[in-house]
mmCIF file as Biopython writes it, N, C-alpha, C and O atoms, coordinates in Angstrom:
data_model
#
loop_
_atom_site.group_PDB
_atom_site.id
_atom_site.type_symbol
_atom_site.label_atom_id
_atom_site.label_alt_id
_atom_site.label_comp_id
_atom_site.label_asym_id
_atom_site.label_entity_id
_atom_site.label_seq_id
_atom_site.pdbx_PDB_ins_code
_atom_site.Cartn_x
_atom_site.Cartn_y
_atom_site.Cartn_z
_atom_site.occupancy
_atom_site.B_iso_or_equiv
_atom_site.auth_seq_id
_atom_site.auth_asym_id
_atom_site.pdbx_PDB_model_num
ATOM 1   N N  . MET A ? 1  ? 110.361 155.341 -21.877 1.0 0.0 1  A 1 
ATOM 2   C CA . MET A ? 1  ? 111.806 155.351 -22.019 1.0 0.0 1  A 1 
ATOM 3   C C  . MET A ? 1  ? 112.155 154.701 -23.364 1.0 0.0 1  A 1 
ATOM 4   O O  . MET A ? 1  ? 112.446 153.507 -23.423 1.0 0.0 1  A 1 
ATOM 5   N N  . SER A ? 2  ? 112.125 155.474 -24.414 1.0 0.0 2  A 1 
ATOM 6   C CA . SER A ? 2  ? 112.408 154.933 -25.736 1.0 0.0 2  A 1 
ATOM 7   C C  . SER A ? 2  ? 113.865 155.109 -26.144 1.0 0.0 2  A 1 
ATOM 8   O O  . SER A ? 2  ? 114.303 154.530 -27.138 1.0 0.0 2  A 1 
ATOM 9   N N  . ASP A ? 3  ? 114.620 155.900 -25.387 1.0 0.0 3  A 1 
ATOM 10  C CA . ASP A ? 3  ? 116.023 156.126 -25.692 1.0 0.0 3  A 1 
ATOM 11  C C  . ASP A ? 3  ? 116.824 154.865 -25.369 1.0 0.0 3  A 1 
ATOM 12  O O  . ASP A ? 3  ? 116.897 154.472 -24.204 1.0 0.0 3  A 1 
ATOM 13  N N  . PRO A ? 4  ? 117.431 154.218 -26.380 1.0 0.0 4  A 1 
ATOM 14  C CA . PRO A ? 4  ? 118.170 152.984 -26.101 1.0 0.0 4  A 1 
ATOM 15  C C  . PRO A ? 4  ? 119.372 153.193 -25.193 1.0 0.0 4  A 1 
ATOM 16  O O  . PRO A ? 4  ? 119.717 152.297 -24.423 1.0 0.0 4  A 1 
ATOM 17  N N  . VAL A ? 5  ? 120.018 154.349 -25.262 1.0 0.0 5  A 1 
ATOM 18  C CA . VAL A ? 5  ? 121.169 154.608 -24.402 1.0 0.0 5  A 1 
ATOM 19  C C  . VAL A ? 5  ? 120.730 154.659 -22.936 1.0 0.0 5  A 1 
ATOM 20  O O  . VAL A ? 5  ? 121.401 154.102 -22.067 1.0 0.0 5  A 1 
ATOM 21  N N  . GLU A ? 6  ? 119.631 155.311 -22.667 1.0 0.0 6  A 1 
ATOM 22  C CA . GLU A ? 6  ? 119.095 155.381 -21.304 1.0 0.0 6  A 1 
ATOM 23  C C  . GLU A ? 6  ? 118.697 153.987 -20.817 1.0 0.0 6  A 1 
ATOM 24  O O  . GLU A ? 6  ? 118.942 153.639 -19.661 1.0 0.0 6  A 1 
ATOM 25  N N  . LYS A ? 7  ? 118.092 153.200 -21.682 1.0 0.0 7  A 1 
ATOM 26  C CA . LYS A ? 7  ? 117.689 151.840 -21.310 1.0 0.0 7  A 1 
ATOM 27  C C  . LYS A ? 7  ? 118.921 150.985 -20.985 1.0 0.0 7  A 1 
ATOM 28  O O  . LYS A ? 7  ? 118.928 150.264 -19.987 1.0 0.0 7  A 1 
ATOM 29  N N  . ILE A ? 8  ? 119.941 151.063 -21.809 1.0 0.0 8  A 1 
ATOM 30  C CA . ILE A ? 8  ? 121.175 150.305 -21.573 1.0 0.0 8  A 1 
ATOM 31  C C  . ILE A ? 8  ? 121.800 150.734 -20.249 1.0 0.0 8  A 1 
ATOM 32  O O  . ILE A ? 8  ? 122.216 149.894 -19.451 1.0 0.0 8  A 1 
ATOM 33  N N  . TYR A ? 9  ? 121.864 152.040 -20.020 1.0 0.0 9  A 1 
ATOM 34  C CA . TYR A ? 9  ? 122.431 152.567 -18.776 1.0 0.0 9  A 1 
ATOM 35  C C  . TYR A ? 9  ? 121.692 152.007 -17.565 1.0 0.0 9  A 1 
ATOM 36  O O  . TYR A ? 9  ? 122.312 151.512 -16.624 1.0 0.0 9  A 1 
ATOM 37  N N  . ARG A ? 10 ? 120.380 152.089 -17.595 1.0 0.0 10 A 1 
ATOM 38  C CA . ARG A ? 10 ? 119.579 151.621 -16.456 1.0 0.0 10 A 1 
ATOM 39  C C  . ARG A ? 10 ? 119.744 150.120 -16.225 1.0 0.0 10 A 1 
ATOM 40  O O  . ARG A ? 10 ? 119.834 149.670 -15.083 1.0 0.0 10 A 1 
ATOM 41  N N  . GLU A ? 11 ? 119.783 149.350 -17.312 1.0 0.0 11 A 1 
ATOM 42  C CA . GLU A ? 11 ? 119.954 147.899 -17.176 1.0 0.0 11 A 1 
ATOM 43  C C  . GLU A ? 11 ? 121.329 147.556 -16.606 1.0 0.0 11 A 1 
ATOM 44  O O  . GLU A ? 11 ? 121.442 146.696 -15.733 1.0 0.0 11 A 1 
ATOM 45  N N  . LEU A ? 12 ? 122.369 148.224 -17.095 1.0 0.0 12 A 1 
ATOM 46  C CA . LEU A ? 12 ? 123.716 147.969 -16.573 1.0 0.0 12 A 1 
ATOM 47  C C  . LEU A ? 12 ? 123.842 148.396 -15.114 1.0 0.0 12 A 1 
ATOM 48  O O  . LEU A ? 12 ? 124.479 147.708 -14.316 1.0 0.0 12 A 1 
ATOM 49  N N  . TYR A ? 13 ? 123.241 149.523 -14.769 1.0 0.0 13 A 1 
ATOM 50  C CA . TYR A ? 13 ? 123.268 149.983 -13.381 1.0 0.0 13 A 1 
ATOM 51  C C  . TYR A ? 13 ? 122.575 148.956 -12.475 1.0 0.0 13 A 1 
ATOM 52  O O  . TYR A ? 13 ? 123.111 148.573 -11.435 1.0 0.0 13 A 1 
ATOM 53  N N  . GLY A ? 14 ? 121.393 148.523 -12.877 1.0 0.0 14 A 1 
ATOM 54  C CA . GLY A ? 14 ? 120.657 147.532 -12.086 1.0 0.0 14 A 1 
ATOM 55  C C  . GLY A ? 14 ? 121.424 146.231 -11.944 1.0 0.0 14 A 1 
ATOM 56  O O  . GLY A ? 14 ? 121.488 145.654 -10.859 1.0 0.0 14 A 1 
ATOM 57  N N  . HIS A ? 15 ? 122.004 145.773 -13.037 1.0 0.0 15 A 1 
ATOM 58  C CA . HIS A ? 15 ? 122.783 144.530 -12.993 1.0 0.0 15 A 1 
ATOM 59  C C  . HIS A ? 15 ? 124.015 144.702 -12.109 1.0 0.0 15 A 1 
ATOM 60  O O  . HIS A ? 15 ? 124.383 143.785 -11.374 1.0 0.0 15 A 1 
ATOM 61  N N  . SER A ? 16 ? 124.645 145.852 -12.173 1.0 0.0 16 A 1 
ATOM 62  C CA . SER A ? 16 ? 125.814 146.126 -11.339 1.0 0.0 16 A 1 
ATOM 63  C C  . SER A ? 16 ? 125.447 146.073 -9.860  1.0 0.0 16 A 1 
ATOM 64  O O  . SER A ? 16 ? 126.183 145.499 -9.057  1.0 0.0 16 A 1 
ATOM 65  N N  . MET A ? 17 ? 124.312 146.669 -9.496  1.0 0.0 17 A 1 
ATOM 66  C CA . MET A ? 17 ? 123.868 146.632 -8.105  1.0 0.0 17 A 1 
ATOM 67  C C  . MET A ? 17 ? 123.570 145.202 -7.670  1.0 0.0 17 A 1 
ATOM 68  O O  . MET A ? 17 ? 123.873 144.815 -6.541  1.0 0.0 17 A 1 
ATOM 69  N N  . ASP A ? 18 ? 122.972 144.417 -8.573  1.0 0.0 18 A 1 
ATOM 70  C CA . ASP A ? 18 ? 122.700 143.006 -8.268  1.0 0.0 18 A 1 
ATOM 71  C C  . ASP A ? 18 ? 123.995 142.237 -8.037  1.0 0.0 18 A 1 
ATOM 72  O O  . ASP A ? 18 ? 124.071 141.415 -7.124  1.0 0.0 18 A 1 
ATOM 73  N N  . LEU A ? 19 ? 125.014 142.494 -8.853  1.0 0.0 19 A 1 
ATOM 74  C CA . LEU A ? 19 ? 126.301 141.815 -8.689  1.0 0.0 19 A 1 
ATOM 75  C C  . LEU A ? 19 ? 126.945 142.157 -7.354  1.0 0.0 19 A 1 
ATOM 76  O O  . LEU A ? 19 ? 127.510 141.289 -6.690  1.0 0.0 19 A 1 
ATOM 77  N N  . LEU A ? 20 ? 126.859 143.418 -6.966  1.0 0.0 20 A 1 
ATOM 78  C CA . LEU A ? 20 ? 127.413 143.827 -5.676  1.0 0.0 20 A 1 
ATOM 79  C C  . LEU A ? 20 ? 126.781 143.046 -4.532  1.0 0.0 20 A 1 
ATOM 80  O O  . LEU A ? 20 ? 127.467 142.611 -3.608  1.0 0.0 20 A 1 
ATOM 81  N N  . GLU A ? 21 ? 125.472 142.876 -4.607  1.0 0.0 21 A 1 
ATOM 82  C CA . GLU A ? 21 ? 124.770 142.144 -3.559  1.0 0.0 21 A 1 
ATOM 83  C C  . GLU A ? 21 ? 125.021 140.641 -3.648  1.0 0.0 21 A 1 
ATOM 84  O O  . GLU A ? 21 ? 125.308 139.995 -2.641  1.0 0.0 21 A 1 
ATOM 85  N N  . GLU A ? 22 ? 124.913 140.087 -4.855  1.0 0.0 22 A 1 
ATOM 86  C CA . GLU A ? 22 ? 125.031 138.637 -5.036  1.0 0.0 22 A 1 
ATOM 87  C C  . GLU A ? 22 ? 126.399 138.111 -4.603  1.0 0.0 22 A 1 
ATOM 88  O O  . GLU A ? 22 ? 126.490 137.078 -3.939  1.0 0.0 22 A 1 
ATOM 89  N N  . TYR A ? 23 ? 127.450 138.817 -4.976  1.0 0.0 23 A 1 
ATOM 90  C CA . TYR A ? 23 ? 128.803 138.346 -4.683  1.0 0.0 23 A 1 
ATOM 91  C C  . TYR A ? 23 ? 129.423 139.035 -3.471  1.0 0.0 23 A 1 
ATOM 92  O O  . TYR A ? 23 ? 130.571 138.775 -3.111  1.0 0.0 23 A 1 
ATOM 93  N N  . GLU A ? 24 ? 128.645 139.915 -2.850  1.0 0.0 24 A 1 
ATOM 94  C CA . GLU A ? 24 ? 129.165 140.714 -1.748  1.0 0.0 24 A 1 
ATOM 95  C C  . GLU A ? 24 ? 130.526 141.293 -2.140  1.0 0.0 24 A 1 
ATOM 96  O O  . GLU A ? 24 ? 131.480 141.303 -1.362  1.0 0.0 24 A 1 
ATOM 97  N N  . ALA A ? 25 ? 130.567 141.771 -3.377  1.0 0.0 25 A 1 
ATOM 98  C CA . ALA A ? 25 ? 131.800 142.271 -3.979  1.0 0.0 25 A 1 
ATOM 99  C C  . ALA A ? 25 ? 132.028 143.726 -3.596  1.0 0.0 25 A 1 
ATOM 100 O O  . ALA A ? 25 ? 131.076 144.478 -3.389  1.0 0.0 25 A 1 
ATOM 101 N N  . PRO A ? 26 ? 133.292 144.117 -3.502  1.0 0.0 26 A 1 
ATOM 102 C CA . PRO A ? 26 ? 133.562 145.543 -3.291  1.0 0.0 26 A 1 
ATOM 103 C C  . PRO A ? 26 ? 133.187 146.333 -4.547  1.0 0.0 26 A 1 
ATOM 104 O O  . PRO A ? 26 ? 133.253 145.820 -5.664  1.0 0.0 26 A 1 
ATOM 105 N N  . VAL A ? 27 ? 132.804 147.558 -4.344  1.0 0.0 27 A 1 
ATOM 106 C CA . VAL A ? 27 ? 132.412 148.413 -5.466  1.0 0.0 27 A 1 
ATOM 107 C C  . VAL A ? 27 ? 133.513 148.454 -6.523  1.0 0.0 27 A 1 
ATOM 108 O O  . VAL A ? 27 ? 133.229 148.457 -7.720  1.0 0.0 27 A 1 
ATOM 109 N N  . GLU A ? 28 ? 134.768 148.485 -6.078  1.0 0.0 28 A 1 
ATOM 110 C CA . GLU A ? 28 ? 135.893 148.571 -7.022  1.0 0.0 28 A 1 
ATOM 111 C C  . GLU A ? 28 ? 135.948 147.381 -7.977  1.0 0.0 28 A 1 
ATOM 112 O O  . GLU A ? 28 ? 136.400 147.521 -9.113  1.0 0.0 28 A 1 
ATOM 113 N N  . ALA A ? 29 ? 135.493 146.215 -7.528  1.0 0.0 29 A 1 
ATOM 114 C CA . ALA A ? 29 ? 135.516 145.036 -8.393  1.0 0.0 29 A 1 
ATOM 115 C C  . ALA A ? 29 ? 134.549 145.199 -9.560  1.0 0.0 29 A 1 
ATOM 116 O O  . ALA A ? 29 ? 134.903 144.937 -10.710 1.0 0.0 29 A 1 
ATOM 117 N N  . VAL A ? 30 ? 133.341 145.630 -9.261  1.0 0.0 30 A 1 
ATOM 118 C CA . VAL A ? 30 ? 132.342 145.808 -10.314 1.0 0.0 30 A 1 
ATOM 119 C C  . VAL A ? 30 ? 132.687 147.009 -11.189 1.0 0.0 30 A 1 
ATOM 120 O O  . VAL A ? 30 ? 132.617 146.923 -12.415 1.0 0.0 30 A 1 
ATOM 121 N N  . ALA A ? 31 ? 133.056 148.122 -10.568 1.0 0.0 31 A 1 
ATOM 122 C CA . ALA A ? 31 ? 133.404 149.323 -11.333 1.0 0.0 31 A 1 
ATOM 123 C C  . ALA A ? 31 ? 134.614 149.059 -12.231 1.0 0.0 31 A 1 
ATOM 124 O O  . ALA A ? 31 ? 134.642 149.487 -13.385 1.0 0.0 31 A 1 
ATOM 125 N N  . GLY A ? 32 ? 135.608 148.357 -11.698 1.0 0.0 32 A 1 
ATOM 126 C CA . GLY A ? 32 ? 136.801 148.045 -12.484 1.0 0.0 32 A 1 
ATOM 127 C C  . GLY A ? 32 ? 136.485 147.170 -13.680 1.0 0.0 32 A 1 
ATOM 128 O O  . GLY A ? 32 ? 137.023 147.377 -14.768 1.0 0.0 32 A 1 
ATOM 129 N N  . ALA A ? 33 ? 135.612 146.191 -13.481 1.0 0.0 33 A 1 
ATOM 130 C CA . ALA A ? 33 ? 135.218 145.313 -14.588 1.0 0.0 33 A 1 
ATOM 131 C C  . ALA A ? 33 ? 134.474 146.104 -15.665 1.0 0.0 33 A 1 
ATOM 132 O O  . ALA A ? 33 ? 134.715 145.922 -16.858 1.0 0.0 33 A 1 
ATOM 133 N N  . LEU A ? 34 ? 133.577 146.976 -15.234 1.0 0.0 34 A 1 
ATOM 134 C CA . LEU A ? 34 ? 132.840 147.803 -16.200 1.0 0.0 34 A 1 
ATOM 135 C C  . LEU A ? 34 ? 133.783 148.737 -16.955 1.0 0.0 34 A 1 
ATOM 136 O O  . LEU A ? 34 ? 133.645 148.921 -18.164 1.0 0.0 34 A 1 
ATOM 137 N N  . MET A ? 35 ? 134.740 149.324 -16.239 1.0 0.0 35 A 1 
ATOM 138 C CA . MET A ? 35 ? 135.698 150.229 -16.879 1.0 0.0 35 A 1 
ATOM 139 C C  . MET A ? 35 ? 136.562 149.464 -17.883 1.0 0.0 35 A 1 
ATOM 140 O O  . MET A ? 35 ? 136.824 149.952 -18.983 1.0 0.0 35 A 1 
ATOM 141 N N  . ALA A ? 36 ? 136.998 148.274 -17.502 1.0 0.0 36 A 1 
ATOM 142 C CA . ALA A ? 36 ? 137.817 147.473 -18.418 1.0 0.0 36 A 1 
ATOM 143 C C  . ALA A ? 36 ? 137.047 147.114 -19.683 1.0 0.0 36 A 1 
ATOM 144 O O  . ALA A ? 36 ? 137.591 147.172 -20.785 1.0 0.0 36 A 1 
ATOM 145 N N  . ILE A ? 37 ? 135.785 146.745 -19.523 1.0 0.0 37 A 1 
ATOM 146 C CA . ILE A ? 37 ? 134.952 146.426 -20.686 1.0 0.0 37 A 1 
ATOM 147 C C  . ILE A ? 37 ? 134.780 147.664 -21.563 1.0 0.0 37 A 1 
ATOM 148 O O  . ILE A ? 37 ? 134.904 147.587 -22.785 1.0 0.0 37 A 1 
ATOM 149 N N  . ALA A ? 38 ? 134.495 148.806 -20.935 1.0 0.0 38 A 1 
ATOM 150 C CA . ALA A ? 38 ? 134.309 150.044 -21.683 1.0 0.0 38 A 1 
ATOM 151 C C  . ALA A ? 38 ? 135.566 150.410 -22.472 1.0 0.0 38 A 1 
ATOM 152 O O  . ALA A ? 38 ? 135.489 150.758 -23.651 1.0 0.0 38 A 1 
ATOM 153 N N  . MET A ? 39 ? 136.716 150.329 -21.817 1.0 0.0 39 A 1 
ATOM 154 C CA . MET A ? 39 ? 137.960 150.705 -22.492 1.0 0.0 39 A 1 
ATOM 155 C C  . MET A ? 39 ? 138.269 149.764 -23.651 1.0 0.0 39 A 1 
ATOM 156 O O  . MET A ? 39 ? 138.753 150.205 -24.693 1.0 0.0 39 A 1 
ATOM 157 N N  . ARG A ? 40 ? 137.995 148.477 -23.480 1.0 0.0 40 A 1 
ATOM 158 C CA . ARG A ? 40 ? 138.233 147.530 -24.580 1.0 0.0 40 A 1 
ATOM 159 C C  . ARG A ? 40 ? 137.283 147.796 -25.743 1.0 0.0 40 A 1 
ATOM 160 O O  . ARG A ? 40 ? 137.677 147.685 -26.904 1.0 0.0 40 A 1 
ATOM 161 N N  . LEU A ? 41 ? 136.036 148.148 -25.438 1.0 0.0 41 A 1 
ATOM 162 C CA . LEU A ? 41 ? 135.090 148.484 -26.508 1.0 0.0 41 A 1 
ATOM 163 C C  . LEU A ? 41 ? 135.556 149.725 -27.266 1.0 0.0 41 A 1 
ATOM 164 O O  . LEU A ? 41 ? 135.542 149.755 -28.497 1.0 0.0 41 A 1 
ATOM 165 N N  . TYR A ? 42 ? 135.973 150.754 -26.511 1.0 0.0 42 A 1 
ATOM 166 C CA . TYR A ? 42 ? 136.482 151.964 -27.156 1.0 0.0 42 A 1 
ATOM 167 C C  . TYR A ? 42 ? 137.720 151.648 -27.995 1.0 0.0 42 A 1 
ATOM 168 O O  . TYR A ? 42 ? 137.817 152.091 -29.140 1.0 0.0 42 A 1 
ATOM 169 N N  . LYS A ? 43 ? 138.653 150.899 -27.447 1.0 0.0 43 A 1 
ATOM 170 C CA . LYS A ? 43 ? 139.903 150.571 -28.142 1.0 0.0 43 A 1 
ATOM 171 C C  . LYS A ? 43 ? 139.620 149.782 -29.419 1.0 0.0 43 A 1 
ATOM 172 O O  . LYS A ? 43 ? 140.313 149.948 -30.423 1.0 0.0 43 A 1 
ATOM 173 N N  . THR A ? 44 ? 138.605 148.929 -29.377 1.0 0.0 44 A 1 
ATOM 174 C CA . THR A ? 44 ? 138.256 148.094 -30.525 1.0 0.0 44 A 1 
ATOM 175 C C  . THR A ? 44 ? 137.604 148.891 -31.645 1.0 0.0 44 A 1 
ATOM 176 O O  . THR A ? 44 ? 137.817 148.602 -32.822 1.0 0.0 44 A 1 
ATOM 177 N N  . THR A ? 45 ? 136.807 149.899 -31.281 1.0 0.0 45 A 1 
ATOM 178 C CA . THR A ? 45 ? 136.008 150.577 -32.297 1.0 0.0 45 A 1 
ATOM 179 C C  . THR A ? 45 ? 136.514 151.952 -32.728 1.0 0.0 45 A 1 
ATOM 180 O O  . THR A ? 45 ? 136.186 152.415 -33.820 1.0 0.0 45 A 1 
ATOM 181 N N  . LEU A ? 46 ? 137.304 152.604 -31.888 1.0 0.0 46 A 1 
ATOM 182 C CA . LEU A ? 46 ? 137.767 153.955 -32.220 1.0 0.0 46 A 1 
ATOM 183 C C  . LEU A ? 46 ? 139.147 153.936 -32.859 1.0 0.0 46 A 1 
ATOM 184 O O  . LEU A ? 46 ? 139.937 153.017 -32.643 1.0 0.0 46 A 1 
ATOM 185 N N  . SER A ? 47 ? 139.417 154.958 -33.643 1.0 0.0 47 A 1 
ATOM 186 C CA . SER A ? 47 ? 140.775 155.134 -34.144 1.0 0.0 47 A 1 
ATOM 187 C C  . SER A ? 47 ? 141.681 155.445 -32.955 1.0 0.0 47 A 1 
ATOM 188 O O  . SER A ? 47 ? 141.196 155.807 -31.883 1.0 0.0 47 A 1 
ATOM 189 N N  . GLU A ? 48 ? 142.986 155.307 -33.139 1.0 0.0 48 A 1 
ATOM 190 C CA . GLU A ? 48 ? 143.916 155.584 -32.042 1.0 0.0 48 A 1 
ATOM 191 C C  . GLU A ? 48 ? 143.771 157.026 -31.554 1.0 0.0 48 A 1 
ATOM 192 O O  . GLU A ? 48 ? 143.796 157.286 -30.351 1.0 0.0 48 A 1 
ATOM 193 N N  . GLU A ? 49 ? 143.620 157.953 -32.490 1.0 0.0 49 A 1 
ATOM 194 C CA . GLU A ? 49 ? 143.456 159.361 -32.125 1.0 0.0 49 A 1 
ATOM 195 C C  . GLU A ? 49 ? 142.185 159.581 -31.308 1.0 0.0 49 A 1 
ATOM 196 O O  . GLU A ? 49 ? 142.214 160.264 -30.285 1.0 0.0 49 A 1 
ATOM 197 N N  . ASN A ? 50 ? 141.072 159.005 -31.757 1.0 0.0 50 A 1 
ATOM 198 C CA . ASN A ? 50 ? 139.816 159.173 -31.035 1.0 0.0 50 A 1 
ATOM 199 C C  . ASN A ? 50 ? 139.828 158.438 -29.693 1.0 0.0 50 A 1 
ATOM 200 O O  . ASN A ? 50 ? 139.194 158.879 -28.734 1.0 0.0 50 A 1 
ATOM 201 N N  . PHE A ? 51 ? 140.551 157.321 -29.630 1.0 0.0 51 A 1 
ATOM 202 C CA . PHE A ? 51 ? 140.685 156.614 -28.357 1.0 0.0 51 A 1 
ATOM 203 C C  . PHE A ? 51 ? 141.413 157.497 -27.342 1.0 0.0 51 A 1 
ATOM 204 O O  . PHE A ? 51 ? 141.007 157.583 -26.183 1.0 0.0 51 A 1 
ATOM 205 N N  . LYS A ? 52 ? 142.482 158.149 -27.783 1.0 0.0 52 A 1 
ATOM 206 C CA . LYS A ? 52 ? 143.214 159.058 -26.897 1.0 0.0 52 A 1 
ATOM 207 C C  . LYS A ? 52 ? 142.324 160.214 -26.450 1.0 0.0 52 A 1 
ATOM 208 O O  . LYS A ? 52 ? 142.363 160.616 -25.287 1.0 0.0 52 A 1 
ATOM 209 N N  . LYS A ? 53 ? 141.522 160.750 -27.369 1.0 0.0 53 A 1 
ATOM 210 C CA . LYS A ? 53 ? 140.595 161.827 -27.015 1.0 0.0 53 A 1 
ATOM 211 C C  . LYS A ? 53 ? 139.562 161.344 -26.000 1.0 0.0 53 A 1 
ATOM 212 O O  . LYS A ? 53 ? 139.209 162.070 -25.071 1.0 0.0 53 A 1 
ATOM 213 N N  . MET A ? 54 ? 139.083 160.122 -26.180 1.0 0.0 54 A 1 
ATOM 214 C CA . MET A ? 54 ? 138.092 159.579 -25.255 1.0 0.0 54 A 1 
ATOM 215 C C  . MET A ? 54 ? 138.686 159.440 -23.858 1.0 0.0 54 A 1 
ATOM 216 O O  . MET A ? 54 ? 138.022 159.752 -22.869 1.0 0.0 54 A 1 
ATOM 217 N N  . LYS A ? 55 ? 139.924 158.980 -23.767 1.0 0.0 55 A 1 
ATOM 218 C CA . LYS A ? 55 ? 140.583 158.863 -22.465 1.0 0.0 55 A 1 
ATOM 219 C C  . LYS A ? 55 ? 140.692 160.227 -21.790 1.0 0.0 55 A 1 
ATOM 220 O O  . LYS A ? 55 ? 140.493 160.343 -20.581 1.0 0.0 55 A 1 
ATOM 221 N N  . GLU A ? 56 ? 141.008 161.256 -22.569 1.0 0.0 56 A 1 
ATOM 222 C CA . GLU A ? 56 ? 141.097 162.609 -22.021 1.0 0.0 56 A 1 
ATOM 223 C C  . GLU A ? 56 ? 139.745 163.067 -21.479 1.0 0.0 56 A 1 
ATOM 224 O O  . GLU A ? 56 ? 139.660 163.641 -20.393 1.0 0.0 56 A 1 
ATOM 225 N N  . VAL A ? 57 ? 138.694 162.807 -22.247 1.0 0.0 57 A 1 
ATOM 226 C CA . VAL A ? 57 ? 137.348 163.190 -21.815 1.0 0.0 57 A 1 
ATOM 227 C C  . VAL A ? 57 ? 136.999 162.472 -20.515 1.0 0.0 57 A 1 
ATOM 228 O O  . VAL A ? 57 ? 136.449 163.083 -19.599 1.0 0.0 57 A 1 
ATOM 229 N N  . ILE A ? 58 ? 137.313 161.186 -20.428 1.0 0.0 58 A 1 
ATOM 230 C CA . ILE A ? 58 ? 137.015 160.412 -19.224 1.0 0.0 58 A 1 
ATOM 231 C C  . ILE A ? 58 ? 137.745 161.002 -18.023 1.0 0.0 58 A 1 
ATOM 232 O O  . ILE A ? 58 ? 137.154 161.175 -16.957 1.0 0.0 58 A 1 
ATOM 233 N N  . LEU A ? 59 ? 139.017 161.307 -18.192 1.0 0.0 59 A 1 
ATOM 234 C CA . LEU A ? 59 ? 139.814 161.833 -17.085 1.0 0.0 59 A 1 
ATOM 235 C C  . LEU A ? 59 ? 139.396 163.234 -16.660 1.0 0.0 59 A 1 
ATOM 236 O O  . LEU A ? 59 ? 139.497 163.582 -15.483 1.0 0.0 59 A 1 
ATOM 237 N N  . GLU A ? 60 ? 138.931 164.031 -17.599 1.0 0.0 60 A 1 
ATOM 238 C CA . GLU A ? 60 ? 138.630 165.433 -17.312 1.0 0.0 60 A 1 
ATOM 239 C C  . GLU A ? 60 ? 137.175 165.695 -16.919 1.0 0.0 60 A 1 
ATOM 240 O O  . GLU A ? 60 ? 136.843 166.805 -16.502 1.0 0.0 60 A 1 
ATOM 241 N N  . THR A ? 61 ? 136.310 164.697 -17.044 1.0 0.0 61 A 1 
ATOM 242 C CA . THR A ? 61 ? 134.896 164.900 -16.767 1.0 0.0 61 A 1 
ATOM 243 C C  . THR A ? 61 ? 134.613 164.705 -15.283 1.0 0.0 61 A 1 
ATOM 244 O O  . THR A ? 61 ? 134.903 163.652 -14.716 1.0 0.0 61 A 1 
ATOM 245 N N  . ASP A ? 62 ? 134.042 165.734 -14.664 1.0 0.0 62 A 1 
ATOM 246 C CA . ASP A ? 62 ? 133.663 165.647 -13.264 1.0 0.0 62 A 1 
ATOM 247 C C  . ASP A ? 62 ? 132.253 165.083 -13.188 1.0 0.0 62 A 1 
ATOM 248 O O  . ASP A ? 62 ? 131.365 165.523 -13.918 1.0 0.0 62 A 1 
ATOM 249 N N  . ILE A ? 63 ? 132.044 164.114 -12.311 1.0 0.0 63 A 1 
ATOM 250 C CA . ILE A ? 63 ? 130.732 163.475 -12.201 1.0 0.0 63 A 1 
ATOM 251 C C  . ILE A ? 63 ? 130.241 163.515 -10.767 1.0 0.0 63 A 1 
ATOM 252 O O  . ILE A ? 63 ? 131.026 163.661 -9.830  1.0 0.0 63 A 1 
ATOM 253 N N  . GLU A ? 64 ? 128.948 163.383 -10.611 1.0 0.0 64 A 1 
ATOM 254 C CA . GLU A ? 64 ? 128.326 163.327 -9.290  1.0 0.0 64 A 1 
ATOM 255 C C  . GLU A ? 64 ? 128.290 161.869 -8.835  1.0 0.0 64 A 1 
ATOM 256 O O  . GLU A ? 64 ? 128.023 160.981 -9.645  1.0 0.0 64 A 1 
ATOM 257 N N  . PRO A ? 65 ? 128.552 161.610 -7.560  1.0 0.0 65 A 1 
ATOM 258 C CA . PRO A ? 65 ? 128.440 160.243 -7.055  1.0 0.0 65 A 1 
ATOM 259 C C  . PRO A ? 65 ? 126.973 159.851 -6.919  1.0 0.0 65 A 1 
ATOM 260 O O  . PRO A ? 65 ? 126.092 160.704 -6.823  1.0 0.0 65 A 1 
ATOM 261 N N  . TYR A ? 66 ? 126.731 158.538 -6.913  1.0 0.0 66 A 1 
ATOM 262 C CA . TYR A ? 66 ? 125.372 158.050 -6.626  1.0 0.0 66 A 1 
ATOM 263 C C  . TYR A ? 66 ? 125.087 158.267 -5.151  1.0 0.0 66 A 1 
ATOM 264 O O  . TYR A ? 66 ? 125.996 158.313 -4.322  1.0 0.0 66 A 1 
ATOM 265 N N  . LYS A ? 67 ? 123.819 158.397 -4.847  1.0 0.0 67 A 1 
ATOM 266 C CA . LYS A ? 67 ? 123.435 158.379 -3.445  1.0 0.0 67 A 1 
ATOM 267 C C  . LYS A ? 67 ? 123.613 156.941 -2.976  1.0 0.0 67 A 1 
ATOM 268 O O  . LYS A ? 67 ? 123.389 155.997 -3.734  1.0 0.0 67 A 1 
ATOM 269 N N  . LYS A ? 68 ? 124.012 156.785 -1.732  1.0 0.0 68 A 1 
ATOM 270 C CA . LYS A ? 68 ? 124.218 155.434 -1.192  1.0 0.0 68 A 1 
ATOM 271 C C  . LYS A ? 68 ? 122.945 154.629 -1.322  1.0 0.0 68 A 1 
ATOM 272 O O  . LYS A ? 68 ? 121.865 155.096 -0.959  1.0 0.0 68 A 1 
ATOM 273 N N  . ARG A ? 69 ? 123.072 153.412 -1.841  1.0 0.0 69 A 1 
ATOM 274 C CA . ARG A ? 69 ? 121.922 152.527 -1.975  1.0 0.0 69 A 1 
ATOM 275 C C  . ARG A ? 69 ? 121.682 151.837 -0.637  1.0 0.0 69 A 1 
ATOM 276 O O  . ARG A ? 69 ? 122.612 151.321 -0.017  1.0 0.0 69 A 1 
ATOM 277 N N  . LYS A ? 70 ? 120.442 151.833 -0.207  1.0 0.0 70 A 1 
ATOM 278 C CA . LYS A ? 70 ? 120.096 151.186 1.046   1.0 0.0 70 A 1 
ATOM 279 C C  . LYS A ? 70 ? 119.737 149.737 0.768   1.0 0.0 70 A 1 
ATOM 280 O O  . LYS A ? 70 ? 118.877 149.454 -0.067  1.0 0.0 70 A 1 
ATOM 281 N N  . LEU A ? 71 ? 120.385 148.830 1.459   1.0 0.0 71 A 1 
ATOM 282 C CA . LEU A ? 71 ? 120.093 147.417 1.304   1.0 0.0 71 A 1 
ATOM 283 C C  . LEU A ? 71 ? 119.001 147.028 2.285   1.0 0.0 71 A 1 
ATOM 284 O O  . LEU A ? 71 ? 118.908 147.566 3.388   1.0 0.0 71 A 1 
ATOM 285 N N  . HIS A ? 72 ? 118.182 146.085 1.860   1.0 0.0 72 A 1 
ATOM 286 C CA . HIS A ? 72 ? 117.057 145.638 2.711   1.0 0.0 72 A 1 
ATOM 287 C C  . HIS A ? 72 ? 117.560 144.759 3.830   1.0 0.0 72 A 1 
ATOM 288 O O  . HIS A ? 72 ? 116.769 144.288 4.647   1.0 0.0 72 A 1 
#
């Protein structure tokens, strides 16, 4: 796995799952925090026009849900 984007994704996913278990947090708490961080990063680095385009892409992109994670 030499792709840094894939590595970052996997690490964030793993950490997110750990947070859900550690804090017995609702999924919305972790997902909301990640979304807020993502939007602030985009807002900080993109032009206003590209930020608006990114929001459109986010809203219009259909994604597959994760399979339910089984806890031990």
